[in-house]
N, C-alpha and C positions, 0 to 999 in steps of 0.2 A: 353694400353693394359687393356683387359677385367677383370673380376676379377676370371675367369676359368685360363686364361694365367698367371694372378700374381698369382696364388695358385699354381700353377704348377710350377714357377720358386721359388717361395719360399721354396717347396718343396724338387728340385733339391740342392738348398743352403743346406739346411738344411743337407738334406743326405749327402754332398760332405764335410759339413766342409769348404765352400769355404768362404774366410774373404768378411765382408762389406767392400764397397768403401769407402776410409778415407776421413775424412772430409776438405772441399777445407780451402787453408790456408787463414789467412786472409791476405789483401793487406797490405802491411809496410805502415806506418806514411810517413817515408822517404824512398827513392832509394838511391844508389850510382848512378845509372841513374842521379838522380835529381840533386843532389849535385854539381857533373860534371858540368851538365849544368848552373847551377847557376852559379860556378866557373869561366865558361867560358862568363856567361853574364856579372859578377861582374867585369872582366877583361878588358872589352870594354867599360867600364861606363868612364865619365869625373872623375877626379879627385880620392880620395881614398875610397876604398869600402871595408870593413871588413863584413861577416856573420857568426855565428857560429850556429850549429845544436847539438842537443846531448837530447838523452832520457833516461828514466828512468835507464838503464844501466850502462849510463854513459859514452858510446862512443861519443866523442866529432868528430864533421868533419866538414870544411868549407873552408874560404879562409881569408888570413892574418889576422888570427883569433886573436893575440897579438897585433896587434897596437893600439897605444891608441888615444884617442879624449877625446877632453872636451863633459861634458857629458850633459850640459845642465841642462834638464828638468829630465833627465831618472834616475838620482837619490832621486829624490822623491819619488821611490819604494823603496829603501833603506832606507829613512828616516822615510817613513810608518812603514816596518817591525822596525826600534830600537822603536820608539815609542808604537809600539805594545809590545815588547818585555820588555819594560822597566812597563809595564802596565798587566804583566802576571800575578799575584796575583790578580788582581782587573778589577772590569767594568771601563770603559773609561770613562772620565769625558765630560760635553757636552764641555767643552772648548775645548778637544783634538778632538771631533768628529767635530767640528765647524770649525776648521783648516783643517783634514785630507779629508775631505768629498770633500773640492774645492779643495785640492792640487791635489788630483788625479783624478777624474772625470773630471776637466775642465783644469786643470795642472796652477792653480792659484798660482802667485808667491809670492805674500805676505804673507800666509798661509805657504807656505817652509821656507821661511825666519825667520818668528816668531816660528816655530820648531824647524829650526835649530841653531837658538839661544840658544836653552835649551839644544840638544845634542852634537852638535857642530862635527867640525872632530873627536873624539872620540867615538861618537855613531855610524858615517859610516864605522870605521876603523873596530868596532866590529861587525858589520853585515858581511864586506869583509871577516874576521877571519874564522866566523861561516860560511859562503858559499864557504871558500876555493877558495877566488879571489887570483889571483897572480901578476896581473897587475894595481890593484886599487892605487889611490893617492887623497888625498883630498886639501894636502895646505890651508888649513884653508876656504874653500871654495866649496859652494852645488855644483854652476853651470860649476865652472872650474874645478872640479874633472876630475879626468883623468880615462876612462875606457877601458875596450876592451869587443869586442863582445862575447869570451870565456867565460871570468870573466858574464858579465849576463846573460847568456845562463845557465851556472851554478848557478848562483843565480835564477834564475828564475823557473827552474827544481827543485830546492830544496825548493822553497817559504815555500809551506805547512810545510814542518819539521823545520822550522826558525821562524814561526809564532808561539806563544804560544796557543794550542789548543781553549781557550776558545776564541779566536778572529779571527781564520781562517777563518770561513765564513765571518764577517766581511771585512776580509782583501780581499778574491775573490772576494765577492760583488762589492767593490771597483772599482777593477781592470774590474769588467765585466761591469762596468755602465761608463766606459768613454763616453763621450758626442759622439754623430753621425758626428759632424766635425772633430773629430779626428780622428776616426775610417777607415783611410785610410790604405795602404802599405797591412799588413799582414791580417788584417780582412777579404777583400773581397776574399783573396786566402783561407783562412781557413772558411768560408762559406760554399766554394764549395767543401771542401772536409767533410763537415759537421763537422769542428771542434768545441769546444767550447773556444773562445779567450779571455785572461785574458792579458791586455796591458798594457805598460806604453811607451810615444813616449818623445822626446824631441827636439827641433830645434829653430834654432835663423838665424840668418843672413850666418854662416858658415858651418851648420852641421844641418845634419837631421837624427835623430836615429829612430829605434822602437825596442822594446822587447816584445816576448810575451809566455807564456805559454798557449801551445792550446792542448786541450783536448778533445780524443774520449771517455773517462770515463777517472774514476779514476786512473785505472790501465793504462790503454795506452795512454800515453803522452809525448808531445814533447817539448821543449822550442828553439826559434829562434830569435836571435840576428841579427838586422844588423843596420848597423851604416857608415856613410857617410860625407863625407865634401863636399859642394858646398855651391855654393851661389842663385842658384835655388832651390827656395822651391818646385816647382812643379816636378825639372827633382827628387829631391832627392826623394821625394815620388815616382817617376813612378819606382826609381832605387830599391826602398824596396819591393814595388808589382812585380819587376820582379824578385827579388832573391826569395821572400815566393813562386809566383806559380812556379816557376821550383823545389824548394826544395821538396815540397809540391805532386809534380804531380807523381803518380806512375808508371812506365813503362809501356807505351801502352796507358797510359791515355790522356797523352798531346794533341794528336793531335784531340781525343775527346772535351777536354774539349776548344782548342781554336776554333773549330766548335760552339762549344755551344754559345759561348762567342761572336762569329760572327752574329750568328741567334738571338740573343740579342740586338745585337747593331743595326741588319736592322729592329726589330718590330718597 
């Protein structure tokens, strides 16, 4: 459109009072169609699979959300929060950061055992109560604690409010700095949607789990938890990624995303 025609159009709009076009709506981070596809996928996998996704408005969607599983290392995120809550009025000590950093970024077990010996099950229950969890139980064990997908999604979406203000950037930095070898499952799907993932996983011979806070911005974020019981680690990780890709694909984008992934594999 040249400047003369553009000027005429603008004059007509001004004279008639025609409204300006409404701004395009932003695509939702999660769609009902995506959740439905993820449910169908989860139902077709071997063993038990549960997932829950929740946004800032508190609406929870998913599949078999209240089923409980042994937590493995997922409870290390809860343990981190309790340590930070106890340090609300002070800086963290070197001893604390020397344990927290490897516990979260590398999922190291001995630092977790050392911290759990200090806060115990009461510390985990305090976090569970603050996050309004419904299904959590500890039985004096960190790795055998029972968790549900809905509880973990609820915990991660509230993470900022659960951590004292002075330690929030530190907590986010740890969850954002998980080593590349542990960034399977949800992170690859999140990157395709340009979402920043803050994650914690848990795995052992009989379970594979992952929970994430996914942010487009501080005001646009969701939490996704995928829990599964399986004796095949590769299968479990593929299950988590399959759920995440379907949950995060908005309507109309899945075919385009599948084609893009096929092109990358062919290169």
